C-alpha positions as a Markdown table, in Angstrom:
| # | Residue | x | y | z |
|---|---|---|---|---|
| 1 | Met | 101.6 | 140.5 | -16.7 |
| 2 | Lys | 98.7 | 143.3 | -16.3 |
| 3 | His | 96.1 | 140.6 | -15.5 |
| 4 | Leu | 98.1 | 138.9 | -13.2 |
| 5 | Leu | 98.9 | 142.1 | -11.2 |
| 6 | Phe | 95.5 | 142.6 | -10.9 |
| 7 | Ile | 94.4 | 139.0 | -9.8 |
| 8 | Leu | 97.0 | 139.3 | -7.4 |
| 9 | Ser | 95.8 | 143.1 | -5.9 |
| 10 | Ile | 92.6 | 141.6 | -6.0 |
| 11 | Phe | 93.4 | 138.3 | -3.9 |
| 12 | Leu | 95.1 | 141.2 | -1.4 |
| 13 | Phe | 92.0 | 142.9 | -0.9 |
| 14 | Ser | 89.6 | 140.5 | -0.3 |
| 15 | Phe | 91.8 | 138.5 | 2.4 |
| 16 | Thr | 91.2 | 141.5 | 4.5 |
| 17 | Ile | 87.6 | 141.1 | 4.2 |
| 18 | Ile | 86.8 | 137.1 | 4.2 |
| 19 | Ser | 88.8 | 134.0 | 4.6 |
| 20 | Cys | 87.9 | 131.4 | 2.1 |
| 21 | Ser | 87.3 | 127.7 | 1.9 |
| 22 | Lys | 89.7 | 124.9 | 2.3 |
| 23 | Lys | 90.2 | 123.3 | -1.6 |
| 24 | Asp | 87.4 | 121.6 | -2.4 |
| 25 | Asp | 86.7 | 118.2 | -4.8 |
| 26 | Ser | 84.8 | 120.4 | -7.2 |
| 27 | Ala | 87.2 | 123.3 | -7.8 |
| 28 | Ser | 89.9 | 123.7 | -10.0 |
| 29 | Ser | 93.6 | 122.7 | -9.4 |
| 30 | Ser | 95.1 | 125.2 | -11.1 |
| 31 | Asn | 96.1 | 129.1 | -9.1 |
| 32 | Thr | 94.1 | 130.8 | -11.3 |
| 33 | Thr | 91.3 | 130.5 | -14.3 |
| 34 | Asp | 90.1 | 132.8 | -16.4 |
| 35 | Asp | 86.3 | 133.0 | -17.6 |
| 36 | Thr | 84.9 | 135.6 | -19.4 |
| 37 | Thr | 81.3 | 135.7 | -19.9 |
| 38 | Gly | 79.8 | 139.3 | -21.1 |
| 39 | Ser | 80.3 | 142.0 | -19.0 |
| 40 | Ser | 81.8 | 140.1 | -15.8 |
| 41 | Gln | 85.2 | 138.1 | -15.1 |
| 42 | Thr | 85.7 | 135.4 | -12.9 |
| 43 | Phe | 89.4 | 134.5 | -11.3 |
| 44 | Val | 89.4 | 131.0 | -8.7 |
| 45 | Asp | 92.8 | 132.1 | -6.7 |
| 46 | Ala | 95.3 | 129.6 | -4.8 |
| 47 | Asn | 93.2 | 130.2 | -1.5 |
| 48 | Phe | 89.7 | 128.9 | -3.6 |
| 49 | Cys | 88.0 | 132.5 | -3.2 |
| 50 | Arg | 85.6 | 132.8 | -6.6 |
| 51 | Leu | 86.5 | 136.3 | -7.3 |
| 52 | Thr | 84.3 | 137.8 | -10.0 |
| 53 | Lys | 85.0 | 141.3 | -11.2 |
| 54 | Asn | 81.8 | 142.8 | -12.2 |
| 55 | Thr | 82.4 | 145.7 | -15.1 |
| 56 | Ser | 78.5 | 146.9 | -16.1 |
| 57 | Ser | 75.6 | 146.9 | -13.4 |
| 58 | Arg | 77.7 | 147.9 | -10.8 |
| 59 | Asn | 80.9 | 150.1 | -11.6 |
| 60 | Ser | 84.2 | 147.7 | -11.0 |
| 61 | Ser | 82.6 | 145.7 | -8.0 |
| 62 | Leu | 84.6 | 142.8 | -6.8 |
| 63 | Ile | 82.3 | 139.5 | -5.6 |
| 64 | Val | 84.0 | 137.7 | -3.3 |
| 65 | Asn | 82.6 | 134.3 | -3.1 |
| 66 | Glu | 83.9 | 131.5 | -0.5 |
| 67 | Thr | 83.5 | 128.0 | -2.5 |
| 68 | Glu | 81.8 | 125.2 | -0.6 |
| 69 | Leu | 83.1 | 122.8 | 1.3 |
| 70 | Asn | 82.9 | 119.2 | 0.1 |
| 71 | Ala | 80.5 | 116.3 | 1.5 |
| 72 | Arg | 83.0 | 115.2 | 3.9 |
| 73 | Ser | 83.5 | 118.4 | 5.8 |
| 74 | Ser | 81.5 | 120.7 | 7.7 |
| 75 | Lys | 78.9 | 121.2 | 4.6 |
| 76 | Arg | 79.6 | 125.3 | 5.3 |
| 77 | Thr | 78.1 | 127.0 | 1.9 |
| 78 | Gly | 80.5 | 129.8 | 0.7 |
| 79 | Arg | 79.2 | 133.5 | 1.2 |
| 80 | Val | 79.6 | 136.1 | -1.6 |
| 81 | Lys | 80.5 | 139.9 | -0.8 |
| 82 | Tyr | 80.1 | 142.3 | -2.9 |
| 83 | Val | 82.4 | 145.5 | -3.1 |
| 84 | Asp | 81.9 | 148.6 | -5.0 |
| 85 | Lys | 83.9 | 151.9 | -4.6 |
| 86 | Ser | 80.9 | 153.7 | -6.9 |
| 87 | Ala | 78.8 | 153.4 | -3.9 |
| 88 | Leu | 80.4 | 155.1 | -1.6 |
| 89 | Pro | 78.0 | 158.4 | -2.3 |
| 90 | Gln | 75.0 | 156.5 | -0.7 |
| 91 | Tyr | 76.5 | 156.1 | 3.1 |
| 92 | Gln | 77.1 | 158.7 | 5.2 |
| 93 | Thr | 80.0 | 158.7 | 7.5 |
| 94 | Asp | 80.3 | 158.9 | 11.2 |
| 95 | Asn | 83.5 | 158.6 | 13.0 |
| 96 | Tyr | 84.0 | 156.5 | 16.1 |
| 97 | Leu | 86.5 | 155.8 | 18.4 |
| 98 | Leu | 88.1 | 152.1 | 18.3 |
| 99 | Leu | 89.6 | 150.4 | 21.6 |
| 100 | Asp | 91.6 | 147.0 | 20.9 |
| 101 | Tyr | 94.7 | 145.4 | 22.1 |
| 102 | Phe | 96.8 | 147.4 | 19.3 |
| 103 | Asp | 99.3 | 150.2 | 20.0 |
| 104 | Ser | 99.7 | 153.3 | 17.3 |
| 105 | Asp | 102.8 | 151.1 | 15.7 |
| 106 | Ser | 100.1 | 148.2 | 15.5 |
| 107 | Asn | 102.2 | 146.4 | 18.0 |
| 108 | Gln | 99.9 | 144.0 | 19.8 |
| 109 | His | 99.7 | 143.9 | 24.1 |
| 110 | Ser | 98.2 | 141.8 | 26.4 |
| 111 | Trp | 96.5 | 143.0 | 29.1 |
| 112 | Ala | 96.5 | 139.2 | 31.2 |
| 113 | Asn | 100.3 | 138.8 | 30.7 |
| 114 | Ser | 101.6 | 142.6 | 31.2 |
| 115 | Gly | 98.7 | 144.4 | 33.0 |
| 116 | Val | 98.9 | 147.4 | 30.7 |
| 117 | Phe | 96.0 | 148.6 | 28.4 |
| 118 | Leu | 97.2 | 151.2 | 25.8 |
| 119 | Asp | 93.9 | 152.7 | 24.2 |
| 120 | Ser | 92.2 | 154.8 | 26.1 |
| 121 | Ala | 90.4 | 158.7 | 25.9 |
| 122 | Asp | 92.0 | 161.0 | 28.5 |
| 123 | Leu | 89.1 | 163.7 | 30.0 |
| 124 | Thr | 91.0 | 165.1 | 32.6 |
| 125 | Asn | 91.7 | 168.4 | 31.6 |
| 126 | Asn | 88.6 | 169.9 | 32.4 |
| 127 | Pro | 86.6 | 167.7 | 33.3 |
| 128 | Pro | 82.8 | 168.6 | 34.2 |
| 129 | Thr | 81.9 | 168.2 | 38.3 |
| 130 | Leu | 78.5 | 165.9 | 38.4 |
| 131 | Gly | 75.9 | 166.9 | 41.2 |
| 132 | Asn | 73.0 | 164.8 | 42.6 |
| 133 | Gln | 71.5 | 164.8 | 38.7 |
| 134 | Phe | 73.0 | 163.4 | 36.0 |
| 135 | Thr | 72.9 | 161.8 | 32.4 |
| 136 | Ile | 75.4 | 160.0 | 30.9 |
| 137 | Glu | 75.2 | 158.0 | 27.8 |
| 138 | Leu | 76.8 | 156.6 | 24.5 |
| 139 | Arg | 76.8 | 154.3 | 21.4 |
| 140 | Phe | 78.5 | 150.8 | 21.3 |
| 141 | Lys | 79.4 | 147.7 | 19.5 |
| 142 | Tyr | 80.4 | 145.2 | 22.0 |
| 143 | Asp | 83.4 | 143.1 | 21.2 |
| 144 | Asp | 83.9 | 139.9 | 23.0 |
| 145 | Gly | 87.5 | 139.5 | 22.7 |
| 146 | Gly | 90.2 | 139.8 | 25.5 |
| 147 | Val | 88.3 | 139.4 | 29.5 |
| 148 | Ala | 85.1 | 139.8 | 27.4 |
| 149 | Gly | 84.2 | 142.7 | 29.6 |
| 150 | Gly | 85.6 | 146.1 | 31.3 |
| 151 | Gln | 84.5 | 149.5 | 31.9 |
| 152 | Ile | 83.5 | 152.2 | 29.0 |
| 153 | Ile | 83.6 | 155.5 | 30.9 |
| 154 | Gly | 84.2 | 156.1 | 34.2 |
| 155 | Ser | 87.4 | 157.1 | 36.0 |
| 156 | Ala | 90.7 | 155.1 | 37.0 |
| 157 | Asn | 89.4 | 153.7 | 40.7 |
| 158 | Phe | 85.5 | 153.5 | 39.6 |
| 159 | Lys | 84.6 | 156.4 | 42.3 |
| 160 | Ala | 83.0 | 158.5 | 39.1 |
| 161 | Pro | 79.8 | 157.4 | 37.9 |
| 162 | Phe | 80.4 | 154.5 | 35.2 |
| 163 | Ile | 79.5 | 152.0 | 32.8 |
| 164 | Lys | 81.1 | 148.8 | 32.8 |
| 165 | Phe | 80.5 | 144.9 | 31.6 |
| 166 | Gln | 81.5 | 142.6 | 34.1 |
| 167 | Ala | 84.4 | 141.1 | 32.9 |
| 168 | His | 84.6 | 137.3 | 32.0 |
| 169 | Glu | 80.5 | 137.7 | 31.6 |
| 170 | His | 81.0 | 137.9 | 27.7 |
| 171 | Gly | 78.6 | 140.8 | 28.1 |
| 172 | Lys | 76.0 | 139.1 | 30.2 |
| 173 | Arg | 76.4 | 141.3 | 33.3 |
| 174 | Ile | 76.0 | 145.3 | 32.8 |
| 175 | Gln | 77.3 | 147.3 | 35.9 |
| 176 | Tyr | 77.0 | 150.9 | 36.6 |
| 177 | Gly | 77.3 | 153.1 | 40.0 |
| 178 | Phe | 79.8 | 155.6 | 41.4 |
| 179 | Gly | 81.5 | 156.3 | 44.7 |
| 180 | Asp | 82.1 | 152.6 | 46.3 |
| 181 | Lys | 78.3 | 151.0 | 44.7 |
| 182 | Thr | 78.0 | 148.6 | 41.8 |
| 183 | Ile | 74.6 | 147.6 | 40.3 |
| 184 | Thr | 74.9 | 145.1 | 38.2 |
| 185 | Val | 72.2 | 144.0 | 35.6 |
| 186 | Asp | 71.7 | 141.1 | 33.5 |
| 187 | Lys | 71.6 | 141.5 | 30.1 |
| 188 | Pro | 68.4 | 140.8 | 28.0 |
| 189 | Asp | 68.4 | 137.5 | 26.4 |
| 190 | Ser | 66.9 | 139.1 | 23.3 |
| 191 | Val | 69.6 | 141.2 | 22.8 |
| 192 | Asn | 72.6 | 140.8 | 20.8 |
| 193 | Tyr | 75.8 | 142.7 | 20.2 |
| 194 | Glu | 76.0 | 142.3 | 16.3 |
| 195 | Asn | 75.0 | 145.7 | 15.8 |
| 196 | Trp | 75.5 | 149.1 | 17.4 |
| 197 | His | 73.7 | 149.9 | 20.6 |
| 198 | His | 73.1 | 153.0 | 22.7 |
| 199 | Ile | 73.0 | 152.8 | 26.3 |
| 200 | Ala | 72.7 | 155.6 | 29.2 |
| 201 | Thr | 71.9 | 155.9 | 32.8 |
| 202 | Thr | 70.6 | 158.7 | 34.9 |
| 203 | Phe | 70.4 | 159.6 | 38.6 |
| 204 | Asp | 67.6 | 162.1 | 40.1 |
| 205 | Glu | 69.3 | 162.5 | 43.9 |
| 206 | Thr | 67.1 | 159.0 | 44.2 |
| 207 | Asn | 66.5 | 156.6 | 41.7 |
| 208 | Tyr | 69.4 | 155.3 | 39.2 |
| 209 | Lys | 68.2 | 153.9 | 36.2 |
| 210 | Leu | 70.3 | 152.0 | 33.3 |
| 211 | Tyr | 68.4 | 152.1 | 29.9 |
| 212 | Leu | 70.1 | 150.0 | 26.8 |
| 213 | Asp | 68.5 | 151.2 | 23.4 |
| 214 | Gly | 65.9 | 153.5 | 25.3 |
| 215 | Val | 64.5 | 150.7 | 27.3 |
| 216 | Glu | 64.3 | 151.5 | 31.3 |
| 217 | Leu | 66.6 | 148.0 | 32.2 |
| 218 | Asn | 67.0 | 148.7 | 36.0 |
| 219 | Asn | 65.9 | 151.5 | 38.6 |
| 220 | Ser | 67.8 | 151.0 | 41.5 |
| 221 | Thr | 67.7 | 153.5 | 44.6 |
| 222 | Asp | 70.9 | 152.2 | 46.5 |
| 223 | Leu | 72.7 | 155.4 | 46.0 |
| 224 | Ser | 69.6 | 157.6 | 46.9 |
| 225 | Gly | 70.8 | 161.1 | 48.4 |
| 226 | Leu | 74.5 | 160.4 | 47.6 |
| 227 | Thr | 76.8 | 162.8 | 45.3 |
| 228 | Pro | 79.2 | 161.3 | 43.0 |
| 229 | Pro | 83.0 | 162.4 | 44.5 |
| 230 | Glu | 84.7 | 163.0 | 41.5 |
| 231 | Pro | 84.3 | 163.6 | 37.8 |
| 232 | Val | 83.9 | 161.4 | 34.7 |
| 233 | Thr | 87.6 | 161.3 | 33.6 |
| 234 | Met | 88.2 | 158.7 | 30.9 |
| 235 | Ile | 86.8 | 156.6 | 28.3 |
| 236 | Gly | 88.6 | 152.8 | 28.1 |
| 237 | Ser | 91.2 | 151.9 | 30.2 |
| 238 | Tyr | 94.5 | 153.6 | 31.0 |
| 239 | Lys | 97.8 | 152.6 | 30.7 |
| 240 | Gly | 99.4 | 151.0 | 33.9 |
| 241 | His | 95.7 | 150.1 | 35.5 |
| 242 | Arg | 96.2 | 146.5 | 36.3 |
| 243 | Lys | 92.5 | 146.6 | 38.0 |
| 244 | Leu | 91.2 | 147.6 | 35.2 |
| 245 | Pro | 90.4 | 145.3 | 33.1 |
| 246 | Pro | 90.4 | 146.5 | 29.1 |
| 247 | Trp | 86.7 | 146.9 | 27.5 |
| 248 | Leu | 87.4 | 146.2 | 23.9 |
| 249 | Gly | 85.2 | 147.7 | 21.2 |
| 250 | Lys | 83.8 | 151.1 | 19.5 |
| 251 | Ile | 82.6 | 153.8 | 21.2 |
| 252 | Asp | 80.7 | 156.9 | 19.5 |
| 253 | Glu | 78.1 | 160.0 | 20.6 |
| 254 | Val | 79.3 | 160.3 | 24.4 |
| 255 | Arg | 76.8 | 162.4 | 26.0 |
| 256 | Ile | 77.5 | 163.8 | 29.8 |
| 257 | Trp | 74.9 | 165.9 | 31.1 |
| 258 | Asn | 74.1 | 167.7 | 34.9 |
| 259 | Asp | 70.0 | 167.0 | 34.8 |
| 260 | Thr | 68.6 | 164.0 | 34.4 |
| 261 | Arg | 66.9 | 163.1 | 30.7 |
| 262 | Thr | 63.9 | 161.3 | 30.6 |
| 263 | Gln | 63.1 | 158.0 | 28.5 |
| 264 | Asp | 61.6 | 160.0 | 25.7 |
| 265 | Glu | 64.6 | 162.6 | 25.7 |
| 266 | Ile | 66.9 | 159.7 | 25.2 |
| 267 | Leu | 64.4 | 157.9 | 23.1 |
| 268 | Ala | 64.2 | 160.9 | 20.9 |
| 269 | Asn | 68.2 | 161.7 | 20.5 |
| 270 | Met | 69.9 | 158.7 | 20.8 |
| 271 | Asn | 70.1 | 158.1 | 16.9 |
| 272 | Lys | 70.7 | 161.8 | 16.4 |
| 273 | Thr | 73.7 | 164.1 | 16.5 |
| 274 | Leu | 73.7 | 167.5 | 18.6 |
| 275 | Val | 74.8 | 170.5 | 18.2 |
| 276 | Gly | 76.6 | 170.9 | 21.5 |
| 277 | Asn | 74.6 | 173.7 | 22.9 |
| 278 | Glu | 71.8 | 171.9 | 24.2 |
| 279 | Ser | 70.5 | 172.9 | 27.8 |
| 280 | Gly | 71.8 | 170.6 | 30.6 |
| 281 | Leu | 74.7 | 169.1 | 28.3 |
| 282 | Val | 78.4 | 169.8 | 29.7 |
| 283 | Ala | 80.4 | 167.4 | 27.8 |
| 284 | Tyr | 79.8 | 166.0 | 24.2 |
| 285 | Tyr | 82.3 | 163.7 | 22.0 |
| 286 | Pro | 81.0 | 163.0 | 18.6 |
| 287 | Met | 84.9 | 161.8 | 18.0 |
| 288 | Asp | 85.7 | 164.4 | 15.8 |
| 289 | Val | 89.5 | 165.5 | 16.4 |
| 290 | Asn | 91.5 | 168.2 | 16.0 |
| 291 | Asn | 94.7 | 168.8 | 14.7 |
| 292 | Asn | 96.3 | 168.0 | 18.2 |
| 293 | Trp | 94.4 | 164.5 | 17.8 |
| 294 | Glu | 92.6 | 165.2 | 20.7 |
| 295 | Ile | 88.4 | 164.6 | 20.4 |
| 296 | Ile | 86.7 | 167.4 | 20.1 |
| 297 | Asp | 84.0 | 168.5 | 23.1 |
| 298 | Lys | 81.6 | 170.5 | 21.1 |
| 299 | Thr | 80.1 | 172.1 | 24.3 |
| 300 | Ser | 81.4 | 175.3 | 25.3 |
| 301 | Asn | 83.6 | 173.7 | 28.4 |
| 302 | Ala | 85.7 | 172.5 | 25.3 |
| 303 | Asn | 86.8 | 169.9 | 27.4 |
| 304 | His | 88.7 | 167.9 | 24.5 |
| 305 | Ala | 90.1 | 164.5 | 25.3 |
| 306 | Lys | 93.5 | 163.2 | 24.9 |
| 307 | Ile | 93.9 | 159.8 | 22.8 |
| 308 | Thr | 96.4 | 157.6 | 23.4 |
| 309 | Asn | 96.7 | 154.8 | 20.7 |
| 310 | Ala | 93.0 | 154.2 | 20.3 |
| 311 | Glu | 92.2 | 154.9 | 16.7 |
| 312 | Ile | 89.6 | 157.4 | 15.4 |
| 313 | Leu | 87.8 | 155.3 | 12.3 |
| 314 | Pro | 84.8 | 156.1 | 10.1 |
| 315 | Arg | 81.6 | 154.1 | 10.3 |
| 316 | Phe | 79.6 | 153.9 | 7.2 |
| 317 | Phe | 75.7 | 154.3 | 7.2 |
| 318 | Asp | 72.8 | 155.0 | 5.4 |
| 319 | Asn | 68.9 | 156.3 | 6.9 |
| 320 | Ser | 66.7 | 153.5 | 4.7 |
| 321 | Ser | 67.9 | 150.5 | 3.1 |
| 322 | Cys | 71.5 | 150.4 | 5.1 |
| 323 | Thr | 71.1 | 151.5 | 8.5 |
| 324 | Asn | 73.8 | 149.1 | 9.9 |
| 325 | Gly | 76.3 | 150.0 | 7.1 |
| 326 | Pro | 77.8 | 147.9 | 4.5 |
| 327 | Asp | 77.2 | 144.1 | 4.5 |
| 328 | Gly | 78.5 | 142.7 | 1.4 |
| 329 | Thr | 75.2 | 142.7 | 0.2 |
| 330 | Thr | 74.1 | 143.9 | -3.7 |
| 331 | Ser | 72.3 | 146.7 | -2.1 |
| 332 | Cys | 74.6 | 147.7 | 1.1 |
| 333 | Pro | 78.5 | 146.8 | -0.6 |
| 334 | Tyr | 81.5 | 147.6 | 0.8 |
| 335 | Pro | 82.8 | 150.9 | -0.2 |
């Protein structure tokens, strides 16, 4: 009985990580087999996932191996993913904000049908006023779901300085601006969105620049001499605004400055955390939360952001071999 419960628990856990293949001709026709060799145990469950529990080299690690499809199917080979709770100490954790279509009760809402997007972070309590020099930067991980675009940061009516992706363009066009002006820039073909990226805009009253991962993508003078008419008041999209297509994905390290950061300054700090007392920094959200379930602004302004249905989740990473976090390999197993 204990053995059966173990197999069932392993199956349920692995199903959240990987979708396994259809039955292939070489797989066993039985639901579960138990082959014990040395210090490992191998099981094949009803979904034809090969599960190997390793009890020696890594502490109770789980190997999830998607079986190979037969010759009459897609020829796709199986994948092996390693899960090892003992690997947790090798990672550091960093919180991020998750924006998706689910509310706090895990109910899914369709913006296309209801015009309502529930996930957001509200900065309206005491937002800093930006003058004719400013910098806005953040880290993001793009999700191509939904309308495949939308605003990451800005305000409900796009009057504040904003960064967004043009809707239905699947991340191919990045847009930024303020007031009534929008600047559209094509994403370089060499950039994909599988990993985390850093994005920043800077304005010095004349030059309005866009950076992606510290590389300058564009410099526009279309807003020369202008000042933003209102402060940044939101991350994501507010509930009830049909005109705001929701951006789906993960956001971290949101920083708002009242000065123009140089490219060297952006490059030097885009992969670091800050203290909050840096000169010119007027809002800083590393996605830590307080007891009121607000995202803490670590500057002296303390403009903590109210979370609506969005989630704060941990990201695992290390600064050596697993810079992009766990990937299921033996060197970077899922903890």
